[in-house]
C-alpha positions in Angstrom: -220.2 27.7 -141.9 -221.3 24.4 -139.6 -219.5 21.2 -140.7 -221.8 18.6 -142.0 -221.2 14.7 -141.6 -223.6 12.4 -143.9 -224.5 8.9 -142.3 -226.9 6.5 -143.6 -230.6 7.7 -142.8 -228.9 10.6 -139.8 -226.0 13.4 -140.1 -223.7 15.0 -138.0 -223.2 18.7 -137.3 -220.6 20.4 -135.8 -220.6 24.5 -135.5 -217.5 26.9 -134.6 -216.9 28.0 -130.9 -218.4 31.9 -132.6 -221.6 30.2 -134.2 -224.9 29.6 -132.5 -227.1 26.9 -133.5 -230.8 25.9 -133.6 -231.8 22.9 -134.2 -236.1 23.2 -134.6 -238.2 19.9 -135.3 -242.2 20.3 -135.4 -241.8 24.1 -134.4 -239.8 23.2 -131.4 -236.2 24.5 -130.4 -234.3 20.7 -129.6 -230.8 21.8 -129.5 -229.7 25.8 -129.7 -225.9 26.0 -128.2 -222.7 28.3 -129.4 -220.4 25.3 -129.8 -223.0 23.3 -130.2 -222.4 19.2 -132.2 -225.2 16.9 -132.3 -226.9 14.3 -134.5 -229.9 14.9 -136.9 -232.4 13.2 -139.6 -232.3 15.5 -142.2 -236.1 15.3 -143.2 -237.2 16.5 -140.0 -234.7 19.1 -138.9 -234.3 22.7 -139.4 -231.3 24.2 -138.8 -230.2 27.9 -138.1 -226.3 29.1 -137.9 -226.1 32.5 -136.1 -222.8 34.2 -135.7 -221.7 35.6 -132.2 -218.3 37.2 -133.1 -218.3 40.3 -133.2 -218.2 42.0 -136.9 -217.1 44.7 -138.7 -218.9 47.0 -141.3 -216.8 49.2 -143.3 -219.4 52.2 -143.8 -218.7 55.5 -147.1 -221.5 57.7 -147.8 -222.3 60.9 -149.2 -223.7 64.0 -147.1 -224.5 67.6 -147.7 -223.9 70.4 -145.2 -226.3 73.4 -144.2 -224.0 75.5 -147.0 -224.9 72.6 -149.9 -221.7 71.2 -149.8 -221.1 67.6 -150.7 -219.2 65.6 -148.3 -218.2 62.0 -148.0 -218.0 60.2 -144.5 -215.7 57.1 -143.5 -216.7 55.0 -140.5 -216.9 51.6 -139.5 -219.0 50.1 -137.2 -218.5 47.0 -135.1 -221.5 45.3 -134.0 -222.7 41.7 -132.2 -225.7 39.3 -132.2 -226.4 39.3 -128.6 -229.6 37.5 -129.3 -229.1 34.5 -131.5 -232.6 33.1 -130.9 -234.5 36.7 -131.4 -232.1 37.0 -134.5 -233.2 33.4 -136.3 -236.7 34.4 -135.4 -236.3 38.0 -137.8 -233.6 37.1 -140.2 -233.3 34.0 -141.9 -230.2 32.2 -140.8 -231.2 29.3 -142.3 -228.6 26.6 -143.2 -229.2 23.8 -145.6 -228.8 20.6 -144.4 -226.7 18.6 -146.1 -223.8 21.3 -146.9 -224.0 23.8 -143.6 -224.1 27.1 -145.9 -227.0 29.6 -145.7 -229.9 29.5 -147.9 -230.1 33.3 -148.2 -227.5 36.4 -147.1 -228.4 37.3 -143.5 -225.6 39.3 -142.9 -226.0 41.5 -145.7 -229.7 42.2 -144.3 -228.1 43.3 -141.1 -225.5 45.2 -143.0 -228.0 46.9 -144.6 -230.0 47.6 -141.4 -227.3 48.8 -139.6 -225.9 51.2 -143.0 -229.6 52.7 -143.4 -229.7 53.5 -139.9 -226.3 54.7 -138.8 -226.6 57.4 -142.3 -229.6 58.1 -141.1 -228.1 59.8 -138.3 -225.3 60.9 -139.8 -227.6 62.7 -142.6 -229.3 64.5 -139.7 -226.6 66.0 -137.8 -224.9 67.1 -141.2 -228.2 68.7 -142.7 -227.4 71.1 -139.3 -223.8 72.3 -139.4 -221.8 73.8 -142.0 -218.7 72.7 -144.4 -216.1 74.0 -141.8 -217.9 73.2 -139.0 -218.7 69.4 -140.3 -214.6 69.8 -141.2 -213.1 71.0 -138.1 -215.4 69.2 -135.2 -217.6 66.9 -137.2 -216.0 63.3 -136.7 -216.6 63.3 -132.5 -220.2 64.7 -133.3 -221.1 62.3 -135.9 -219.8 59.3 -133.7 -221.7 59.9 -131.0 -224.7 61.1 -132.6 -224.8 57.9 -134.3 -223.7 55.9 -131.2 -227.1 57.2 -129.4 -229.1 57.1 -132.6 -227.7 52.9 -132.9 -228.1 52.3 -129.0 -232.1 53.7 -129.4 -232.8 52.1 -132.3 -236.1 49.6 -132.0 -235.5 47.5 -135.0 -232.2 46.7 -134.1 -233.1 45.5 -130.2 -235.5 43.9 -132.2 -233.6 41.8 -134.4 -231.1 41.1 -131.5 -228.4 42.9 -133.1 -225.9 45.6 -130.7 -223.8 48.3 -132.4 -220.4 47.9 -129.7 -218.6 50.8 -131.6 -218.5 53.2 -134.0 -215.1 54.8 -135.5 -215.3 57.5 -138.0 -212.3 57.7 -140.2 -213.2 60.9 -142.1 -215.1 63.3 -142.7 -213.9 65.0 -146.7 -215.1 67.4 -149.2 -215.1 67.5 -152.4 -212.1 67.5 -154.4 -212.2 71.3 -155.9 -213.6 72.5 -152.3 -211.2 70.8 -150.6 -208.1 72.3 -152.4 -209.8 75.9 -152.2 -209.8 74.7 -148.5 -206.4 73.9 -148.1 -205.2 76.9 -150.7 -205.4 79.9 -147.4 -203.5 77.5 -145.5 -200.7 76.5 -148.0 -200.8 80.4 -149.0 -199.9 81.0 -145.3 -197.5 78.0 -144.7 -196.0 79.2 -148.3 -195.7 82.7 -146.7 -194.4 81.8 -143.4 -191.4 79.7 -145.5 -190.9 82.1 -147.7 -190.7 84.6 -144.9 -188.4 81.8 -143.3 -186.3 81.9 -146.0 -185.7 85.6 -146.7 -184.5 85.7 -142.7 -182.4 82.7 -142.9 -180.5 84.6 -146.3 -180.7 88.1 -144.4 -178.8 86.6 -141.4 -176.6 84.5 -143.8 -175.7 87.7 -145.5 -175.3 89.7 -142.0 -173.0 86.1 -141.1 -171.1 86.9 -144.2 -170.5 90.4 -143.3 -169.7 89.8 -140.1 -167.2 87.5 -141.2 -165.4 89.4 -144.0 -165.2 92.5 -141.2 -163.9 90.1 -139.3 -161.2 89.0 -141.8 -160.7 92.8 -142.6 -160.3 93.6 -139.1 -158.1 90.6 -139.0 -156.2 91.3 -142.0 -155.8 95.1 -140.5 -154.5 94.1 -137.1 -152.1 91.4 -138.7 -150.6 94.0 -141.0 -150.3 96.6 -138.0 -148.1 93.6 -135.9 -146.2 93.0 -138.8 -145.3 96.8 -139.0 -144.9 96.4 -135.7 -143.0 93.9 -136.2 -140.8 95.1 -139.3 -140.1 98.2 -136.5 -138.7 96.2 -133.9 -136.7 94.0 -135.7 -134.9 97.2 -136.9 -134.8 98.1 -133.5 -133.4 95.5 -132.7 -131.0 95.7 -135.7 -130.1 98.9 -134.8 -129.3 98.2 -131.0 -127.2 94.8 -132.3 -124.8 97.0 -134.4 -124.5 99.9 -132.1 -123.7 96.9 -129.4 -121.7 95.0 -131.8 -119.7 98.5 -132.4 -119.5 99.5 -128.6 -118.5 96.0 -127.8 -116.2 96.9 -131.1 -114.8 99.9 -129.3 -114.2 98.0 -125.9 -113.0 95.0 -127.8 -110.2 97.8 -129.6 -109.4 99.8 -126.8 -108.4 96.6 -124.6 -106.5 95.4 -127.5 -104.8 98.7 -127.1 -104.2 98.4 -123.7 -103.3 95.1 -124.2 -100.5 96.0 -126.7 -99.8 99.2 -124.7 -98.6 97.2 -121.7 -96.8 94.7 -123.5 -95.3 97.3 -125.6 -94.4 98.7 -122.4 -93.2 95.1 -120.5 -91.2 94.0 -124.0 -89.6 97.8 -123.8 -88.8 97.5 -120.1 -87.3 94.0 -120.7 -85.5 94.8 -123.5 -84.3 98.0 -121.1 -83.7 95.8 -118.8 -81.4 93.3 -121.0 -79.6 96.2 -122.7 -78.7 97.0 -119.1 -77.7 93.9 -118.1 -75.3 93.5 -121.5 -74.0 96.9 -120.9 -73.3 96.4 -117.3 -72.0 92.5 -118.5 -70.1 94.1 -121.5 -68.9 96.5 -119.1 -67.7 94.1 -116.5 -66.8 92.1 -119.5 -64.2 94.9 -120.3 -63.4 95.4 -117.5 -62.2 92.2 -116.5 -60.2 91.9 -119.7 -58.5 95.4 -119.6 -55.8 94.0 -117.7 -55.2 91.0 -119.8 -52.0 91.1 -121.9 -52.8 91.5 -125.5 -51.3 87.8 -126.9 -53.5 86.0 -124.1 -56.6 87.8 -124.8 -55.8 87.2 -128.6 -55.4 83.7 -127.5 -58.5 83.4 -125.9 -60.1 85.3 -129.0 -58.8 82.3 -131.2 -60.2 80.0 -128.8 -63.6 81.4 -128.8 -63.3 81.6 -133.0 -62.5 77.7 -132.7 -65.7 76.9 -130.6 -67.1 78.7 -133.8 -65.6 77.5 -136.7 -67.3 74.6 -138.5 -65.9 71.3 -137.3 -62.2 70.8 -138.8 -60.9 66.9 -140.1 -57.6 68.1 -140.8 -55.5 71.2 -140.5 -52.8 72.4 -142.6 -49.5 74.4 -140.8 -47.0 76.0 -143.0 -44.0 77.6 -141.7 -45.1 80.8 -142.9 -48.0 80.7 -140.5 -46.5 79.9 -137.8 -43.2 81.6 -137.9 -44.8 84.8 -136.7 -46.5 83.1 -133.6 -43.5 81.9 -132.0 -41.8 84.4 -132.6 -44.2 86.6 -130.7 -44.5 83.9 -128.3 -40.5 84.2 -128.1 -40.8 87.5 -127.3 -43.4 87.7 -124.9 -41.2 85.5 -122.9 
């Protein structure tokens, strides 16, 4: 919408960069430019504002296929006014010189023209194909058909409007038909899911069986090894007992030999000691055989005295000394 500023007797218009403004006075175009700004007299000026930017037009319409099935087509048209002068001459784009607002609804007229033309081309195509083809391969043919039809539409060319692009968003049947069409696919997908579930369960059972067999084999192997271990322990214990008995026997034999040798050594020592004592006794007796009895008696008394405990005092009576003295005197 253009900005109009009021002044006494004159007014000033300033448009946007995407709007083409036409200033007509007395049937002659005085100003005509995009993004124009000028002064004008409200009583003699006829103003038109034509947008030249790209516009989006969403469409949603129903059609019937060759097999009498209703479908809904959703598309979007992108259009632009390429000849503002021609568009202003064919469609009422005039604005109020006081407010700058369109006097009519020009964009709705252009949208109605585009909608009717696009629907006509799409309906011509859909009536010649069946529902399955429309749903599976209908988007691209509908888009191409509508583009070619709008490009060749003389009404649009005479209005100065060009369609830049056509986008077909979806082609959908009625809800119950769509569910019916989805049923086989859903059943097939469900069957695939069930088959995958069964296979997964079977695989799980097979893996569990393999695990159980593996555990059982491990237990059997463990029991066998435990049996071998028990037997080996018995063999080791028996060997240890045999080795201990053999070692004890060897130790006993060695001890007996040691005791025998010790006994022999002791016997030989005692024999030698006895022989030595016998020789000493014989020599002692031989040496004392020539000694008088009195002297031997004195020597014995001396030896006896050495063997007696310590005597602090000795009392000699005449009865004891008289025989000794008598014997000594007789010996002399």
